[in-house]
N, C-alpha and C positions, 0 to 999 in steps of 0.2 A: 554290123555294129561298129561303132567307132572306138578308138583306143581309150578315150576318156571313160566311156561307159564300161568298158571291159575292166579298167583299172579300179573303178568304184564298185564293181560287183563283189558281193560277199563270197568268200571262198569257203566252201563246205567240203569236209572230208567225210566220206561215208565208208565205214569198214564193216562189211557184212558178206557172208558167203552164200546167201540165198538170192539168186538172180531175179526172181519174180519180185521179192520184197524190195531189192535195190531199185528196180525200174519203177515200182509203185511209189516209193518214197521220192525218187528223183523227179518223176512226173508231177507229184504233188508240190514239191518245193519250187519247181519251175513255174507252176501256176501261181504261186504266191509272190514271186518276184524274180529279180535278176540275180542268179546264182551261178558261180563257176563251181561245178561239183566234180570232185575226184573220188573215184570208187576203187577200193582195194578189197580183195576177197579172202585175205588171210592175215594172221597176226604179224609175222616177220616182215613181209613186204609193206604192210601198213605202217609199221614203225620206221622202216627205212625212208618211206616217203615223208613222214613227219619230221625226220632229221634234216631234210634238205628243202623243205617248203614251210611256209607259214599259212595258217588257216584261221578263219574267224570263228568257226564252230566245227565240232566233230560229232558225228552220229556213229555210235559204236554198238555192234552186236555183242551180247554177252558170251556166246559160244562161238569160237572161231577155230578153224584149222590153223596149224602153225605155218604151213607153207601152201602156196598155190599148186596143188597136185590133184590130178583127176582120180588117181588110185592111191590107196594106202595113206589117206589123210591122217596126220597126227592131230587129233581133235582135242581142243582144250575147252572143257565145259565152262571154265571161268576165264577164258581168254581176254574178256573185256577188263577184268580186274588186273590181269598181267599187263595189259596195255596201259591202264591208268597208273600202275606202279612204275612202269618204265618212263611215262611222261613226268611223274613226280621226281624220279631220279635225275632226269635230264632238265629239271626245272622248267618244263613246258607248261604254261598256264592256260592254254586254249580251253575254252569251255567245252564240256562233254555231256552229251545225253546218251543214255543207253536205250536202244530200241530193240526189243526182243519179242519173239512169238510165244515165249514160255513163261509160266509163272512158277515153275519148279526147275531147279538145276541140280545136277549131280545125282548120285545114287547112294542108297543106304545111309550110313552115318554122315556122309558128305552131302546129303541132300539139303538144299537151301531154297527159301522162297525168294521171289523177286523183291518183296518188301524188306526182308532181312539183308539182302545184298545192297539195296538202295540205302538203307540205314548205315551199313558199314562204309559204303562209298562216301556218304555225306560226312562221316566222321574222319575219314582217312584222306580224302582228296578235295582240296579247296576249289578245284576247277569243275567238279562234278555238279551237274544241274538237276538230274532227275532220271527216272526210268519211265518208259512208255511201253505198254503192251500192244504190239502190232497185231492186227487181224486183217486178213484179206476181205472178210465179209462185213465186219463192223468198222465204222469210220471214226470212232471216238479218238483213235490214235492221232488223227490229223489235228484236232483241236488241242490235244495235250502237247504234241510236238511244237506247234505254233506258239503256245503259251510259254513253254520252256525256252524256246529260242528267242523269246522276247518280241514276238509278232503280234 
């Protein structure tokens, strides 16, 4: 591929800790067009990458570990919201879609639905574009993701 094509490619940042889901989404995106995709598997490394690079779109998981660690993951059930809050603090306006496998997050009194999280994100973050429920068996997420990303 030549430099001109590479420069015109959309840069997508994918922050998710599920390798199968990462690969499935990456394959799907590459079928749709020319994308340069950066994958991060944890909250802090993902935020660091965001500070030093610019992206056209961010695909974000809701639940993320704090660090890339095989053992003793410090897991953040609402890591996606932490990510969006940090973007807002840094005045980063890159559009974000949340792609998650779950419709419920947290436990007990802290349990929230994907819809309630989406509503909160719409009210709090100007760059938030929507939430997509990922499934390895159902393929409806592909159409939803494409629509949200403007395809």
